[in-house]
KOLNU-602168 format. One line per 2 residues: their letters; for each residue y, x, z of C-alpha. Coordinates in steps of 0.25 Angstrom, whole numbers, always signed. Each point is the difference from the previous one (the first is absolute). Layout:
<pts>
A> Y:X:Z | ... .
</pts>
This chain:
<pts>
MT> +293:+396:+448 | +15:+3:+2 .
EI> -1:+2:+15 | -11:+11:-1 .
PA> +13:+11:+0 | +6:-8:+11 .
LL> -12:+2:+9 | -1:+14:-4 .
LI> +14:+2:+4 | -1:-6:+14 .
TQ> -4:+12:+7 | +11:+9:-6 .
NL> +12:-9:+3 | +2:-14:+5 .
KL> +13:-3:-7 | -5:+6:-13 .
WL> -12:-9:+0 | +7:-12:+5 .
GY> +11:+1:-12 | -11:+1:-10 .
FL> -8:-11:+7 | +12:-9:+1 .
GS> +4:+3:-14 | -13:-3:-7 .
IL> -1:-13:+8 | +14:-4:-5 .
SS> -3:+4:-14 | -13:-9:+0 .
LN> +8:-12:+6 | +11:+2:-11 .
FY> -11:-1:-11 | -6:-12:+7 .
FQ> +13:-8:+0 | +3:+5:-14 .
AK> -13:-6:-4 | +2:-13:+8 .
GA> +14:-1:-6 | -4:+1:-14 .
ES> -12:-10:+2 | +11:-10:+6 .
RV> +9:+1:-12 | -10:-4:-11 .
GL> +4:-13:-7 | +14:+0:+5 .
SP> +11:-1:-11 | +6:+14:-5 .
TS> +13:-1:+7 | -6:-4:+14 .
AK> -11:+10:-2 | +11:+11:-2 .
LS> +8:-4:+12 | -13:+0:+8 .
VF> -4:+13:-4 | +14:+6:+2 .
KN> +0:-5:+14 | -14:+4:+3 .
FY> +2:+14:-5 | +12:+2:+8 .
IR> -5:-6:+13 | -13:+8:+0 .
YL> +8:+14:-3 | +11:-5:+11 .
IL> -12:-1:+10 | -6:+13:-4 .
VV> +14:+8:+2 | +2:-7:+14 .
FV> -15:+4:+4 | +2:+14:-5 .
IV> +13:+1:+8 | -6:-6:+13 .
CV> -12:+9:-2 | +9:+13:-2 .
KF> +10:-4:+10 | -8:-6:+12 .
LE> -14:+5:-2 | +5:+14:-5 .
VN> -11:+1:-9 | +0:+12:-11 .
IF> +8:-6:-12 | -8:+7:-10 .
SL> -13:-5:+5 | +5:-14:+0 .
LA> +5:+1:-15 | -14:+6:-3 .
GL> -6:-11:+6 | +9:-10:-8 .
LI> -4:+7:-13 | -15:+0:+3 .
AP> -2:-16:-6 | +7:+3:-13 .
VI> -7:+14:-2 | -13:-7:+2 .
VL> +4:-11:-11 | +4:+11:-9 .
ID> -12:+9:+2 | -9:-13:-2 .
GI> +7:-3:-12 | -2:+14:-6 .
LA> -15:-1:+3 | -1:-14:-5 .
GK> +6:+6:-13 | -10:+12:-1 .
NT> -11:-10:+2 | +4:-9:-12 .
QE> +2:+12:-9 | -14:+5:+3 .
SE> -7:-13:-3 | +7:-1:-13 .
</pts>
């Protein structure tokens, strides 16, 4: 569903489309690795879990920053479309949470 705007933009500007597409793919991968990291920390002691979460957080965002720099520097994609693509997964989660909250209020 998030790739529909990207497909609509492909005819307008390839670098704009590529930025949005790569950003949304990276955002999805970021959420995937965040979920896998959370699953792997269940059952650990509190101190080792904190350390593991700390390392996982900074490694994920370091990879994200390197990816953004490579995309902007070498692929010369549009930085704003790349950032819009990176924000698409959190926005969808937020909208889903808002809609889920409305559905529970209506059923009460």
